[in-house]
N, C-alpha and C positions, 0 to 999 in steps of 0.2 A: 226524873225517873230514877229509881235507886236501879243499881245492878248487883248482881251476885260479886262475892267476895272474888271468884275466881276470874271473873271478867275484868272485875276492877283491878285486879293484880297485874295483869296482863296488860291491861290498858296503860297502867303507870309505867310497866316496864316497856313498851314502844315509847313512852314519851321522852323516858330516861333516855335510851337507846339513841334515840333522836336528836336530844340535846347534847348527847357527847358526840355526835358527829356534826352536828349543826345541820340536820337534815330536816325537810318539814314533809307533811304526808296529806293526801287527799284520798278520799273513798267516794267509790262510784257504787251505788248498790241498788241490787232489784228486790229479790227475795228477801232481804233482811230490811229493808224500808228506810234504812237511816241508822240501825243498831251500832253499827261499828264508830258512824261518826258521833253518836251520842254517848257512847261507850267512853270514847277518847275525850268528849269535850265534858263528860260528867267529871272531870277529875280539874280541880281548881287550877289555874295556871297554863291551860293546856293551849291558850291561843298563840302562844310562842312555837308551837309546833304545826297545829292544826290549819292548815290555809284552806279546805273548807271540803264540802261532800256533796256527791250529786245523788239524789235520787231517782233513778232510771227505770221504774216500773214498767212502763210501755216500751216496744219496741220505738215509737215516737220519740220518746225522750232520751232513749238509746242513743238516735241518730244525733237529734236536736243538740242535745247537753253533751254529750263524750263524744260525737263525732265516728259513731260508729257506722259505717257504709249500709246502703240499705241492701245491696247485693250480698251482702255477709251475712244479713238476717235473714234472707230470703233463702239462700244457700244452705246454712248450718243451722239457723233456726236460733232463737235466744238463747237459749240453755245450751249452750257449744264453747269449747276450748278457742276458735276463732273469735269470737264474740266477748269472751271473756277478756280475752288479751286488748282486743280493742278499745272495750271499755277502761282498762286499766292504764292505755296509753294515751287514751282522749281526755281523760280525766284528771293527769299527770301534766298533760299541756295545758287543758281548760283554766286549771287551778294553778300553774307556775307550781308546781312542789317537786321536793326530792323524788319521792316514792307516791305511788297509787294503789289501792287495792280494789279489784273489782270483785262483786258477786254476783252471780247469776243461776237462778236455778228452780227449782220444781218442791217448794215447801210444804204443799199440799193443804188439806186432805185430798182435794180432785186437781182436776189439772195435768196426771201426769198420764203418759201413754207407755206402749211395751218398749218403746226406744228409747224415751226420756220418763222414766220414772218417778214416780213421787220420794224426793230423799236425793234426788240426782243435784250435786251442786257444783259449778264448775269457778274457779276463784283464780283470779292473776294478781299480778304484783309486778308494777312496772317501775324498773329504776334507773338511774344512771347508765348501767351496765347491762341493760335488758330488761325481761321479762320471765318470771317464772311461773308455771299453771301449775293447778293442782286439780284434781276431781275426786270428788268424793260420794259415793254411794251410800246415804244412812239407812236407807230402807225404811218400813214402816212405822216410822219414830212421830211424834205429834208434830204439828208445824211449830210449836214453840221448842220444843226441844232440837228440830232440826235448825230454826234460825238460829238459837243458842250457839250449837255447835259450830255454825258457820263464823258466827261473830269469833268465837277464840281461835278458827285456823287463820280466818281475816289478821288478826291481832297477832297471830305467831309469825304470819306471813314478812306484816310490817316487821316486826323485833327482829327477825331473821334478814330483812333487806336493808335496816337500819345498824344492825351489827355487823353488815357485811359479810353476813356468813353466805 
């Protein structure tokens, strides 16, 4: 699947930064359904950096694959900072990678609520020195655009993690 040139350039930058630092990456994706992993592995030779990816679309998958505690999901809901952090940490451990990025959000067009509207996305990047979180409220963009922008943010977080920023 071809990705646009902006995503491709960001993916290449992540891979180059990881190679320079001897880092590896993993992805744990919900609302993006594997697009970050797909963008990285679309680049020839990425297997020296990419350990793997988990698509954790359901809460059961978040628990079974990334080790997200059931009580965390019950208390905060899937689209939350604590769950994004747990997804990233769990994916990093499960795939034995230096860095892991997670994405959980409401890409729409339905599924939103007043507290968690369409366009709300939580990101986390876990690495050797801790976990960084970001929250974005994209607003009423299309599902495709929310997912595209989410891929770019996740790639940026991996790049920053690999660069030591």
